[in-house]
C-alpha angles and dihedrals in degrees: 000000000000091000091052091053094051090051091052090048091052090050092050090049091050092050090047091052093048092051091048090051089049090047090053091050092050092045092051091048094047096042098082091044092050091046092057094043092052090052088054087050098255125131117228090257089060098255116133122238096210 
């Protein structure tokens, strides 16, 4: 049973690391767009500040 738990734990850690990597990719991709949007006065979700 202990072995099974450690395998599951490893799988979860792998999944977590993959999602973190994907998140970093998305963040990098959206960063420039968000920077331009915020210069125009728009928040990342599209709502206007003004």
